[in-house]
C-alpha positions as CSV (number, residue, x, y, z in Angstrom):
1,M,13.5,5.6,27.8
2,S,10.9,8.1,28.3
3,Q,7.1,7.1,28.4
4,S,6.3,9.0,25.3
5,T,9.1,7.7,23.4
6,Q,8.1,4.1,24.3
7,E,4.5,4.7,23.4
8,T,5.5,6.2,20.2
9,T,7.8,3.1,19.3
10,R,4.9,0.8,20.3
11,T,2.3,2.7,18.2
12,A,4.6,2.8,15.1
13,S,5.3,-1.0,15.2
14,R,1.7,-1.6,15.7
15,R,0.5,0.5,12.9
16,D,3.1,-1.0,10.5
17,P,1.5,-4.4,9.6
18,Y,-1.8,-2.6,9.1
19,S,-0.2,-0.4,6.4
20,F,1.3,-3.3,4.5
21,A,-2.4,-4.8,4.7
22,V,-4.0,-1.9,3.5
23,A,-1.3,-1.3,0.8
24,S,-1.8,-4.8,-0.2
25,F,-5.5,-4.5,-0.7
26,I,-5.3,-1.3,-2.4
27,L,-2.8,-2.5,-4.9
28,G,-4.7,-5.7,-5.6
29,L,-7.6,-3.7,-6.3
30,V,-6.4,-1.1,-8.7
31,G,-4.0,-4.0,-10.2
32,L,-7.4,-5.6,-11.6
33,L,-7.5,-2.3,-13.8
34,V,-4.0,-1.2,-14.8
35,F,-0.3,-2.8,-14.3
36,N,-1.7,-6.1,-13.2
37,I,1.8,-7.7,-14.2
38,V,3.4,-5.4,-11.5
39,L,0.6,-4.6,-9.0
40,G,-0.6,-8.2,-8.6
41,P,2.8,-9.6,-7.2
42,M,3.2,-6.6,-5.1
43,A,-0.1,-7.0,-3.5
44,V,0.6,-10.5,-2.7
45,V,3.9,-10.0,-1.3
46,L,2.6,-7.0,0.9
47,G,-0.2,-9.1,2.0
48,L,2.3,-12.0,3.1
49,I,4.5,-9.5,5.0
50,A,1.5,-8.0,7.0
51,L,0.3,-11.5,7.8
52,H,4.0,-12.5,8.9
53,R,4.2,-9.4,10.9
54,G,1.1,-10.2,12.9
55,T,-1.3,-7.5,11.6
56,L,-4.6,-7.2,13.5
57,H,-6.5,-6.9,10.1
58,R,-5.8,-10.4,8.6
59,H,-9.1,-10.2,6.6
60,R,-7.7,-7.2,4.6
61,A,-4.2,-8.7,4.0
62,Y,-6.1,-11.9,2.8
63,L,-8.2,-9.8,0.4
64,G,-5.0,-8.2,-0.7
65,I,-3.4,-11.8,-1.4
66,L,-6.7,-12.9,-3.1
67,L,-6.9,-9.7,-5.3
68,G,-3.3,-9.9,-6.1
69,V,-3.8,-13.6,-7.4
70,A,-7.0,-12.3,-9.3
71,D,-4.7,-10.0,-10.9
72,L,-2.4,-12.4,-12.4
73,V,-5.3,-14.8,-13.3
74,V,-7.0,-11.8,-15.4
75,L,-3.6,-11.3,-16.9
76,A,-3.2,-14.8,-17.8
77,V,-6.7,-15.2,-19.2
78,V,-6.4,-11.9,-21.1
79,T,-2.9,-13.1,-22.5
80,A,-4.2,-16.4,-23.6
81,A,-7.3,-14.5,-25.5
82,D,-5.3,-11.9,-27.1
83,H,-1.8,-13.6,-27.5
84,S,-0.6,-10.3,-26.1
85,V,0.5,-9.1,-22.8
86,T,-1.2,-5.5,-23.2
87,W,-4.9,-5.4,-23.0
88,H,-7.7,-2.4,-23.0
89,I,-11.4,-2.3,-22.2
C-alpha cells in the first residue's frame, strides 16, 4: 500500500467515530423540538456507537446520549399530560 492510501484510510477511520458523535448531538438537539419518538433513540444509539468506536470527542457523544434520553423524557411527560403522542407548542 502506498503512503497516501494508508494516510487516507487512517484519516477516514479516525473521522468516523467523530461523525457519529456529532450526528448524535445534532439529532438529540433537534429531537427536543420535533420527532422526539424517532430522533431520541437514534441519538442514543449513535452516541453509544461513537463511544464504542473510541471517539476522541467523548463529551459530544455523552451530550448526544443525554439529549436523546431527554427527548424520550419530554415525550413521556407530554404524553402523560395530554394523553396523546402528538404535541405542539
